[in-house]
N, C-alpha and C positions, 0 to 999 in steps of 0.2 A: 543701141536704141531698140525699144520693144516693138515687135510687129512681125508680119509675114515677109520673108525675103525670098525673092526669086534669083537663083544663081544663073545669071545669063550665059555663063560659059558652059553650063550643063543642060540648059533648056533647049529642046529641039522643036518646040511648038506643036507638039502632038495633040494637045487639047483635051487630054484625059482629065486634067485638073479642073478645067472649065465645066466638063460634064459632071464632075463630082460635086462641085461647090453648090450647096443649097442656098447660099446667101447672094448669089450672083455677084461675087466679089472679084471674080477672075475673068479675064478676057485675052484673046490672042491679038497682039499688035506687032506688026512687022516680024511675024513668025516667032514671036517670043510671048511668053505669058506675062501679064502684068496684073497687079492687085490694086483695087481701089478701096475707098473708106468704108465700104459695106462689110469688110472682112471682120468676123467675129472670133478669129483664132481658134476655130473648132478643131483644126488639125486633119480634117478628112482628106484635104488634098495632099498631104504628106504621104499618106498611105497609098494614094492612087498613082503617085508619080514613080515610074520604073527607073528614072534616071537620077533620083535623089537631088533633084534640082530645086527643091523647096525646103525651107527650114523656118522655124519660129525662134526669134531671138527675144529673150526675156531679160529684163533688167534685174539684176541681183538685188535682193532685199538687204538693207543695211544690217550688219550683224549687231546683235544686242546681247548684253549680259544676262543670260536667263537665270543665273545664280541669285539674282537680286529679287526674284519673285518667290514669295512664300504664302502659304495659307490657302484655305479653301473658303470661298464665298458662295452663298446661296441668296437669290433675291427673293425676299418675302413680299410677294405682291399682295396688295390690299385693294379692296373696293369699298368706297364709302366708309373707310375707317376700320374695316374688318379684314383680318388676314385670311387669305384663301387657304383651303385644305392642302393644296399642292405644296405650299411652303413648308408645312409640317412634315410632309412626305419627303421633301428634299433634305430637311434637317435630319431625318432618320438615316437616309443614305450618307448624308455628309458626315455623320458621326462615324460610320464605318470607315469612310475614306480618310478622315482626319486621323483616325487611330492607326491606319496603315502608314500614313505619311508621317505621323508624329508631329502634327501641326495643329494650329488653332482653327476652329470652325467659326466663321463670321456670318451673321445674317445682316442683309441690307433692308432697312425699312424706311421708305420715302413716302411723303405725303404731306398733308397739312392737318395738324392736331391729331397725330397718331401715336403720340408718345405712350399712352396708356396701354398699347398693345405690345410694346418692346419686351416686357417682362415674360410674356408667354413664350416668346422665342427662346429665352434663356432656359426655362424649365423643360423646353422640349429639345435642348441639346446645344444651343449656341453658346460659345465661349465668350463672344462679344457681339454686340449689336451696334452697327453704324446707323445712327438715326439722323435723318435730315428732314426738317419741316420747313416748308416754304409755300407761300400762296400759289406759286406757279406749278406746284406739285399737287395741287388740289384735284386737278383733272388729269387724265391719262393722255396728255398730248406728247407724242413721241419725242420731239425735238428737246423739250425740257429734260426729260429723263436721260436721253442719250448724252446730253452735255454733262449732266451730273455723274453718270457712270464714267464717262471719258476722263473727267477730272480726277475722280477717286482712284481710278486704275493707274493713272500716271503718278499720283501721289503715293499710293500704298502698295501697288504692285502685287495683286494676288496671283497665285499660280494656277488656280482653277476657279471658274465662275459658272454656276449653274442656274438655269431658269426653268420655271414650269412652262410647258408648251401650251399656255393659254393664248387667247387671241392677242392680248397685249404683249405677252412674253415672246410670241413668234413674230411680232412686229418689230420690237426694239432690239432683240438679241442679234439678228444678222447685221443691223446697222452699227451696233456697237463693235461687233467683230470686224467689220470693214473699216470703221474708224481706227481701230487699233491694229489693223492689218494682221489679224490672227485668224485661225480656223474655228469653225462652228459645226457641230454634228447635231442634227435635229432629230427629235423623237427617239431618244435613246431608250432601250429597255433594260440594259445592263450597264452598270459603271463599275469599274475596279481599277485598283492600282497595280501596275506591272511590278512584280517583286524584283525584277532585275534592273530596270532602268528608272522606276518611279514614275513613269508617264501614266496618264489617265487613259485607260482602255475604254473607248466609247462604243458600245455595241448596239446596233440597230438592224431591223430587217432591211433587206435590199432586194432589188429585182422583183418586185411585186410580192415580197414576203417569202420568196423561195429559198433564200439563204440569209444567214446572219453575218453582217460585215462588222469587223472590229476596226475602228478608226483611231489613229493617234495624231497628235500634233507636236512633233518633236522640236521644231525650230522657232516657235512663236509662243508668246504668252499674252494674256491668260489662255489656258486650255478651256474652251467654252462648249457647253452642251445644253440642249433643252430636253426636258423629260415630260412625257405625257402624264397628265393627272391620273392617279389610280395605279401607277405602275409600282411605285416604291411604298414600303410600309412605314406607317407613322410608329415611332418608338414610344414606349410608355412615358408619360410625363413624370418628371423627377423634381419635386418641390425642393429638394436639397441641393440641386445643382446651382452653382453660382456662376455669374459672368458679369461682364462690364457693358454698360450702356454708354456709347461714345457719340456725342453730338458732333455732327460735321456741318459745315457751312456750304451753302450753294454759292460758290464764289463768282461774283459778277455775271449773273444770269443775263443772257442776251434776249430781252423781251421782243426785239425786233424780228426774231426768227418766227415767232408766233403771232406777230401783229396782224397777219392776214387771216388768221384763224379765229373765228368767233364761235365758241361752244354755246349753243342755244339752250340745250337741255341734255342732261345725262340720265338715261333710263337704264337700270339694271334689270335685266329680265328675271321674272320670278323663277325660282328653282322648280324644275319639272323632274319628277322621279323618272329615272331610266334604268335599264338593266344594270348599269354600273352601281346603282344604289341597293340592289337586291341582296338580302342575306341568304337566300336559297335560290339556286338556278338549276333547273332541269334542262339539259342541253342535248341537242340531237345533231347527228351527222348523216351522211349518205347511207351509212350502215343500217338505218331504220328501214330500208327497202323501198317503201313507197310513200307518196304523199298522204295517203289515208292514215298511216301510222302517226302522223303529226298530232291526230286527235288524242292518241294515247299519251303523248308527251304533255299536251295541254291539260289533260285530265289529271295526271300525276302531279303536275305543278300546282294545280288548283287544290288538290287534297293536301299537299304539303305546305301550302301558303307561299309558294315560290313563284318565279316567272319562268317563261320559256326562253331558252337560248338556242342558237344554231350556229353551225360552222358555215364558212363562206360558200361552199358549193351548193347548200340549200337555198341561199339567197340568189346565187347566180342562175339556178334553174327555176326560180320563182315559187319555191315551196314556202318561203317565209319572207318577212319584211327585213329591210336592212337594219332597222332599229333593234332587231333581235340578234344581230350577228356579233358573236364573241371572237375576239382575236385582235392582233395588232392592226389589222385593216378594218376592224369594226370597233367594239367597245372593249376597253381593258377592264377586267372585273376582278374584284377581290371578295367574293361572298364567303360567308361562313361555311357553306356547304354547296359543293358543286357535283351534281351527278351527270355523267355523260353517257350517252347511248349512241353507239355506232360512229363514234368520232375516232379517226385513226391518230390524229395529233400532228398536224403539219407544224413547221417551225413557227410561223406567224400565230398559229392558234395557241401553242404552248406559251409563247411570249405574252399573250393576252390574258392567261389564266394563272400566271405564276404567283399572284397574290392571294389565291384562294386558300382558306384555312384547312379545309378538308375536301379531298377530291375522291370521288368514287367513280371508277370507269368500268363501263361494260362494253366488251367487244369480242367478237369471235376469233380474232387474230391474236394469239398469245405474244407476238412480237410487235404489236402496235405500239408506236412511239408514245401514245398517251399513257401507257403503263409506267413509263419512266418517271413520271411526275405524280402518278396517282398514289394515294395513301392506301386505298382498298381496290383490289383488281378482281373483276369478274369475268372470266372467260366463258361467254355463253351467248346465245342468240338474244340480242337486245329486246326484240319484240316480245318474246316469251317472258323475259324478266319484267318488262313493263307491264304486261298483263297481269302477272303474278303479284307485283307490288300493288297495282290498283285494286285487285280483287281483295287482298288482305286488308288494305286501308278502308275500302268501302264496307267490309264485313264488320269492322269494329263498331260496337255500339256507341262508343264516345267519339264517333267520327266528327262530329260538330266541334269538338274541342281540339282536334288534331293540329290545326294551324297554330293555335296559341302554344300548344304543347311543344311542337317542333321548335318554335322560336325561343321558348323558355330553355330548352335543352342546349341550344346552340349559343346562348347568350353567356 
């Protein structure tokens, strides 16, 4: 039986476990510890007991034939009939994973009257598209989609299932994982296939972004992960690529599950340009020395037709707004040009700029981690370089055309 067990023959009633329990689930009765229904199985009391009188008994999960699972699936989320950009990003990464695994890449397209979007998934890399159209899928009500995913996973048994970490993706992915009793890794920045065991290595920042954790799911299927938009690269469209569009039925949808939910109106927020949309980013870290030097960063960004980005420490000390923060804990960016000044390159920051086409890094420390990902490295005082670049650009007689010229050269 699953639960916390007190071994009465070992318990001496010292009360250390009671003091440790944050859920008030333990008490001393008749000089012995007892547990109540408030226990959340956190395990803190196990570590506190010097007499090893407490254990957690877990019910063994039923064994399943994992060899029956094959293929990589990506969920092609759509809104009002239009596939989101993150779906094409997942297809790009899915192609790499499918090549490593030697398997098919399948895109899932669900909705109502969305068949005209299926072909675009094929030319962007899908070997097949599972298309399901049903009136209940016209709106993003979780229960309807979860039932459909559960049905298809049981029928077709994918080995890997990937979602974009959108609001809807983050809502349904954990519920699908719980339904199938499998694991889910959220907000992955790196996905790769282990060459030895064939498992999906799911890497994401952990402990506040201070280290990168690689997580595997060896005993359950499908292996599931969500990926933040902007992390993966969209591969070029290949009009010659062929694939199959397979219509699937939504078998016996249970309308009673959503009978109590009435959707009055669905309003899709207008797109607002953010730092993640910028082609040119001029980014600063603590190495710029003082807050007044942020004006130099802003001026250079203005001259080059770019936007200002900052590392997390500058937001923490109030030198810039959170909306300008670049990195895993801020915005994940993939500009055509990124110039960094005084950024050392913490793990979470490097994860957030991995999609940049060209990175120019300026830092006084020749061993700064940012140089490991930079295409061009400048070991110098970043403030002096900022002033020098601004002076040169302002001195150009064609300064007024510089913005368009910069964008043309990067396109």
